[in-house]
C-alpha positions in Angstrom: 130.7 57.1 8.6 128.3 60.5 8.3 126.6 58.7 5.2 126.2 55.6 6.4 124.7 56.9 10.0 122.3 59.1 8.2 120.6 56.9 6.1 120.1 54.1 9.0 119.1 57.5 11.0 116.2 57.9 7.7 116.0 54.5 7.4 115.7 54.0 11.3 112.4 56.9 11.2 110.9 55.0 8.4 110.5 51.9 10.7 109.2 54.3 13.4 106.6 55.8 10.9 105.4 52.1 9.9 105.7 51.4 13.8 103.4 54.1 14.2 100.7 53.1 11.6 100.9 49.4 12.7 100.1 50.9 16.3 97.2 52.7 15.1 95.7 51.1 11.5 92.8 53.2 12.4 94.4 55.9 11.3 95.3 54.7 7.9 91.6 54.0 7.7 91.1 58.0 8.9 93.3 59.6 6.2 91.7 57.6 3.8 88.2 57.9 4.0 87.7 61.4 5.4 89.2 62.9 2.0 86.3 60.5 0.4 83.1 61.6 1.7 84.2 65.2 1.6 84.8 64.6 -2.3 81.0 62.8 -1.8 79.4 65.7 0.1 80.2 67.3 -3.4 79.1 64.7 -5.5 82.6 63.0 -6.6 83.2 59.5 -5.5 85.6 56.8 -7.2 85.7 55.4 -9.7 86.8 51.4 -10.8 90.1 53.5 -11.8 90.8 54.4 -8.0 89.4 50.9 -7.1 92.5 49.3 -8.9 95.1 51.9 -8.2 93.6 51.3 -4.2 94.5 47.3 -4.7 98.6 48.0 -5.5 100.0 49.3 -2.0 97.7 46.4 -0.5 99.8 44.1 -2.5 103.5 46.1 -1.9 102.6 45.3 1.8 102.4 41.6 1.8 105.7 41.8 -0.3 107.4 43.5 2.7 106.2 41.1 5.0 109.0 38.9 2.7 111.9 41.9 2.4 111.3 44.2 5.4 114.2 45.8 2.9 111.2 47.9 0.4 110.2 49.6 3.1 111.0 52.7 1.9 110.2 52.0 -1.8 107.2 51.1 -0.9 106.7 54.2 1.1 108.0 55.8 -2.3 105.1 54.3 -4.1 102.6 54.6 -1.9 103.1 58.3 -1.7 103.6 58.6 -5.7 99.4 56.8 -5.4 98.4 59.0 -3.1 99.6 62.0 -6.2 98.3 60.5 -9.4 94.4 60.5 -8.1 94.9 63.8 -6.7 96.0 65.4 -10.1 93.6 63.3 -12.2 91.2 65.2 -9.2 91.5 68.2 -11.4 90.7 66.6 -14.8 87.1 66.2 -14.2 84.4 68.8 -15.3 82.8 71.2 -14.2 79.2 71.8 -13.3 79.4 74.9 -15.4 80.0 73.0 -18.6 77.1 71.7 -18.7 73.8 73.5 -19.9 70.6 71.5 -21.4 66.7 72.1 -22.8 63.8 69.7 -22.8 61.1 69.4 -24.5 57.8 67.6 -24.2 54.4 67.7 -23.9 52.6 69.2 -20.7 50.0 66.9 -20.1 50.0 63.5 -20.3 47.2 60.3 -19.9 47.8 58.0 -17.5 49.7 54.4 -18.3 49.8 56.0 -21.4 53.2 56.8 -23.6 54.7 60.6 -23.9 57.8 61.2 -25.8 61.1 63.3 -24.5 63.3 65.1 -26.0 66.0 66.6 -24.1 69.8 68.5 -25.1 72.4 68.1 -23.3 75.5 71.5 -24.4 79.4 70.9 -23.9 80.5 74.5 -23.2 83.8 73.3 -22.4 87.4 72.6 -24.2 87.5 69.0 -24.4 85.4 65.9 -25.7 83.4 64.7 -22.4 82.6 61.4 -21.9 79.1 61.3 -20.5 76.1 58.8 -18.9 72.6 60.9 -18.9 70.0 60.1 -16.6 66.5 62.5 -16.8 64.7 63.5 -13.3 62.4 61.0 -14.0 59.7 60.0 -11.1 59.6 57.2 -9.5 56.2 56.4 -10.5 57.4 56.5 -13.6 58.5 55.0 -16.5 61.7 55.5 -18.5 62.8 53.5 -21.9 65.6 53.9 -22.5 66.8 55.7 -18.7 69.8 55.6 -19.5 72.4 56.9 -22.1 75.6 57.1 -22.8 78.2 59.1 -25.4 80.5 61.3 -25.7 80.2 64.9 -26.4 82.4 67.0 -28.7 83.8 70.6 -27.1 80.9 73.5 -27.9 79.0 71.3 -29.4 75.1 69.9 -28.1 73.7 66.6 -28.4 70.3 65.3 -28.5 68.4 62.6 -26.7 64.5 60.4 -26.4 62.9 58.5 -24.6 59.3 57.1 -24.0 57.9 58.4 -20.6 54.8 56.4 -18.8 53.0 58.1 -16.1 51.4 55.4 -13.6 50.3 58.2 -11.0 48.0 61.5 -11.8 48.8 64.9 -10.2 51.1 67.4 -11.3 55.0 66.2 -11.7 57.4 68.7 -11.7 61.3 67.2 -13.8 63.7 69.6 -12.1 67.1 69.3 -13.5 69.0 66.3 -16.3 72.2 64.4 -14.4 75.0 63.9 -16.1 77.4 61.9 -14.4 81.3 62.6 -15.8 84.6 60.4 -15.2 88.2 61.9 -15.0 90.7 61.6 -17.2 92.0 58.4 -15.8 88.2 57.0 -15.1 89.4 57.6 -11.2 86.5 59.0 -10.4 83.5 60.4 -11.5 81.0 63.5 -10.6 77.3 63.5 -10.8 76.1 67.2 -12.4 72.4 68.1 -11.8 72.1 71.0 -14.9 69.0 72.6 -14.1 66.3 72.4 -16.4 62.9 72.8 -14.2 59.2 72.0 -16.3 56.2 70.4 -15.6 54.2 67.5 -16.6 50.5 67.4 -15.7 49.1 63.7 -15.0 45.7 62.6 -16.1 43.0 60.5 -16.7 43.2 58.4 -19.3 42.8 61.2 -22.6 43.1 58.4 -25.3 39.8 57.0 -24.9 38.1 59.9 -25.6 39.4 60.7 -28.8 39.3 57.0 -29.4 35.7 57.2 -28.7 35.1 59.7 -30.8 37.1 58.1 -34.0 34.8 54.6 -33.7 31.9 57.2 -32.6 32.7 58.9 -36.6 32.8 55.5 -37.9 30.2 53.9 -36.2 31.9 51.3 -34.8 31.3 51.7 -30.7 30.8 48.3 -30.1 34.9 47.5 -30.4 34.9 49.6 -26.9 31.8 47.2 -25.3 29.4 49.7 -26.2 25.9 48.9 -27.5 24.0 50.6 -29.6 20.4 51.1 -27.9 17.5 51.4 -30.0 15.0 54.2 -28.9 11.8 53.8 -27.3 9.7 56.6 -29.3 11.8 58.9 -31.8 13.2 62.6 -30.9 12.1 65.3 -33.3 14.7 67.3 -33.9 17.0 66.1 -36.9 20.5 65.8 -36.0 22.2 64.3 -38.9 22.2 61.8 -42.1 25.0 58.7 -41.8 25.3 55.7 -43.1 23.0 52.7 -42.4 24.3 50.1 -40.1 22.1 46.5 -39.3 20.8 48.1 -35.9 18.3 50.9 -37.2 14.5 50.9 -38.0 13.7 50.7 -41.4 11.5 54.0 -41.1 14.9 56.2 -40.2 15.7 55.6 -44.1 16.3 58.8 -46.0 15.1 57.4 -49.3 16.4 60.7 -51.1 19.7 61.0 -50.1 19.9 57.1 -50.6 18.8 57.1 -54.3 21.3 60.0 -54.4 24.4 58.0 -53.0 23.2 54.9 -54.3 23.0 53.5 -50.6 21.1 53.3 -47.2 21.6 56.6 -45.7 19.8 57.0 -41.9 18.8 60.1 -40.3 20.0 60.1 -37.2 17.9 62.9 -34.3 19.0 64.3 -31.2 17.9 62.7 -27.7 16.8 65.0 -25.2 19.4 67.6 -24.0 19.8 69.5 -21.1 19.9 67.0 -19.2 21.6 66.7 -16.0 24.3 64.2 -14.5 26.4 63.9 -11.7 29.2 61.7 -10.6 29.7 61.2 -6.6 32.9 60.3 -6.7 34.2 58.6 -3.3 37.8 58.8 -2.4 37.8 57.3 0.7 39.9 54.0 2.2 37.9 51.9 0.3 39.2 53.4 -3.3 42.9 52.8 -2.2 43.1 48.7 -3.8 45.1 48.9 -7.1 43.5 46.7 -10.0 45.7 46.3 -13.0 48.6 48.4 -11.3 46.5 51.3 -10.5 43.9 52.2 -7.6 40.1 52.4 -8.1 39.8 55.6 -7.8 41.9 56.2 -11.1 39.8 53.7 -12.8 36.5 55.5 -11.5 38.4 58.7 -12.9 38.4 57.4 -16.7 35.2 56.5 -16.2 33.7 59.4 -15.4 35.5 61.6 -18.1 34.5 59.1 -21.0 30.6 59.2 -19.8 31.1 62.9 -19.1 32.8 63.3 -23.0 29.2 61.3 -23.7 27.1 63.3 -22.6 28.4 66.6 -23.2 28.2 65.4 -26.8 24.5 64.7 -26.4 24.0 68.3 -25.5 23.6 67.4 -21.3 25.5 69.0 -18.4 28.0 66.8 -16.1 29.1 68.1 -12.6 31.7 66.4 -10.4 31.7 65.9 -6.6 35.0 64.4 -4.6 34.3 63.4 -1.0 35.8 60.8 2.0 35.5 62.2 5.1 34.3 66.0 3.5 33.9 66.9 0.3 37.6 67.6 -1.5 35.6 69.3 -4.5 32.3 70.4 -6.4 32.5 71.1 -10.2 28.7 72.5 -10.7 26.9 71.1 -14.1 27.9 72.5 -16.8 27.8 71.8 -20.5 29.9 72.2 -24.1 33.2 70.7 -24.8 35.3 73.4 -22.5 33.9 71.9 -19.7 35.4 68.6 -20.2 38.8 70.4 -19.0 36.9 71.5 -15.9 36.4 67.7 -14.7 40.2 67.1 -15.8 41.4 69.6 -13.6 39.4 68.7 -11.0 40.1 65.1 -11.1 43.7 64.7 -11.8 45.2 65.2 -8.8 42.8 63.7 -6.4 44.3 60.6 -4.1 42.3 58.6 -2.2 42.7 59.0 1.9 43.0 56.0 4.4 39.8 58.0 6.2 35.9 57.0 6.6 34.2 58.1 3.2 30.7 60.3 4.9 28.0 59.7 2.5 26.2 61.6 4.8 27.8 64.8 3.8 27.7 63.7 0.1 24.1 63.3 0.0 23.4 66.3 1.7 25.6 68.6 -0.3 24.1 67.4 -3.4 20.5 68.4 -2.1 22.0 72.0 -0.7 23.5 72.5 -4.8 21.6 70.6 -6.6 17.8 71.2 -7.3 16.5 70.0 -11.0 16.5 66.6 -11.6 19.4 65.1 -12.6 20.8 61.2 -13.0 23.1 61.0 -9.9 26.1 58.1 -10.3 27.8 57.2 -6.7 31.2 55.5 -7.9 32.2 53.6 -4.8 33.0 50.1 -3.3 31.5 48.1 -0.5 32.7 45.7 1.8 30.6 46.1 5.4 27.3 46.1 6.4 27.5 50.0 8.3 28.6 51.3 4.6 25.7 49.4 2.7 23.0 51.0 5.1 24.2 54.0 4.4 24.2 54.2 0.9 20.8 51.8 0.7 19.5 54.8 2.4 20.5 57.7 0.8 20.3 56.3 -2.6 16.6 55.7 -1.8 16.1 59.1 -0.3 17.4 60.5 -3.5 15.3 58.9 -5.6 12.8 60.5 -5.2 14.0 63.8 -6.6 16.7 62.4 -9.0 17.2 59.0 -11.0 20.2 57.3 -9.1 22.7 55.0 -9.7 24.8 52.4 -7.7 29.0 51.7 -9.0 30.1 49.4 -6.5 33.4 48.0 -7.5 34.6 44.6 -8.0 37.8 43.1 -5.8 39.7 40.8 -7.6 41.4 39.1 -4.6 38.0 38.3 -3.0 36.7 36.8 -6.6 40.3 34.3 -6.7 39.8 33.4 -2.5 36.2 32.2 -3.3 37.2 30.1 -6.2 40.1 28.7 -4.1 40.5 24.9 -3.5 43.2 24.8 -1.0 42.3 27.1 1.5 38.3 26.1 2.4 37.7 28.2 5.3 39.5 31.0 3.0 36.9 30.2 0.4 34.0 30.0 2.5 34.5 33.6 4.1 35.0 35.3 0.9 31.9 33.4 -1.0 29.4 34.0 2.4 30.9 38.1 1.9 30.0 38.0 -1.5 26.9 36.7 -0.9 26.1 39.6 1.1 27.7 41.6 -1.4 24.8 39.9 -3.7 22.2 40.6 -1.4 23.2 44.6 -1.4 23.0 44.6 -4.8 19.8 43.0 -4.6 18.3 45.4 -2.2 18.8 48.4 -4.0 17.1 46.9 -7.3 14.2 45.9 -6.1 14.5 50.0 -4.6 14.5 51.0 -8.3 18.2 51.7 -7.5 19.6 50.9 -10.6 23.0 49.3 -9.6 26.3 47.9 -11.7 28.7 45.4 -10.5 31.4 45.6 -12.2 35.4 45.3 -11.8 37.2 48.8 -11.5 38.6 47.5 -15.4 35.9 47.3 -17.0 33.5 50.2 -15.9 33.3 52.3 -18.6 31.2 50.4 -21.2 28.7 48.7 -18.7 28.5 52.8 -17.2 28.6 54.3 -20.9 25.5 51.4 -21.5 23.5 52.3 -18.8 23.5 56.3 -19.5 22.7 55.5 -23.5 20.0 53.4 -22.1 18.5 55.6 -19.6 18.3 58.9 -23.0 17.0 56.0 -25.3 14.0 55.2 -23.2 13.1 58.8 -22.0 13.8 57.8 -17.9 15.3 61.6 -16.9 
């Protein structure tokens, strides 16, 4: 009888506990969620094994609805199911078990691929199943972006991927994310393995090397760069090269031709030590995008390409970046090393949502450059206020310098003008384009060269303009 009373008392206590849980169900919810939140602060999260295990008590609870006598058994099982995940937590790898090293070039070109490799070392005593992801900036693309493997104990494993940068600037890669799972796969931990490196993303550098390669093989027409015949001749001999169809017969070197059994022509150097100064707008009109990049990105790509060509010709190149203030000024300089100065001045410049002050830019130019130069303004214009400023200041600059106004086209505006579904929208866009055409005609009537091109097509026309000016000795 005493044993019966004790078992009945135990059953009564269990029933009271069950009644308490039923009366306050939120207590169960808190008892489950709070430990998970504490674990989450330590980068430990439940895995699919934990979710499967958590479904077992739910099924057993439904069973007690039909068999109330199984309450004691269900509670014992529930306690066991709590202990098992708790023990599985101790099988998770610690952050001290991993270290990493990353290797890549410190310089990348905008929209060009960069090879990156890193090594993750497992300093633990057991093999670790891992999923690895590098600390790639949001504006980058990594292919592949996730690696899954098993790293043996006291071993390092190498991983390689390709990185594509879609934004200029300085970007740190601070760590490598290593995700490990517990022995029963109930929990996973995300470990941040320190591994800091920095990538400086510059405007497109590969176009410069591509230009140099085509120039050596006399195939610049592949880039859209025309070969322009010089008016008159420059006197200083530069080099001998193979004849091409555009060469004048008077430049043929007959002695070299006889010696090599093929037509050889002489190249003469253009007038050197002339100046090219870029005025690059960094205001709100350059925030528009074309082919995934801002207008300013395309402007810097073209600027660096023409700078390389001008420096190769022996000219000096300067740069003024401005918006509502002067951002940077690089005095005109020559030599191959000067291209690096232009690169470092432009790679971390971004367009700002402010109104550009053309007066500030041209006044700054007048104070800093007294010598005649080829002044290239790269901007965008869609309203009369800015257009009047551009016409006024470009005309005043033409008394001392040779100005070129580069106005970048807007794809959306031209596409809207060609729409037939929305007549009113098409008419409004056509009116703006007609006004824009009048602005360009007005500039040309004042003797100011003007380029009206899409941002991604700017490089070749700009280089052609420079080569034509050099060939006609307009500077």
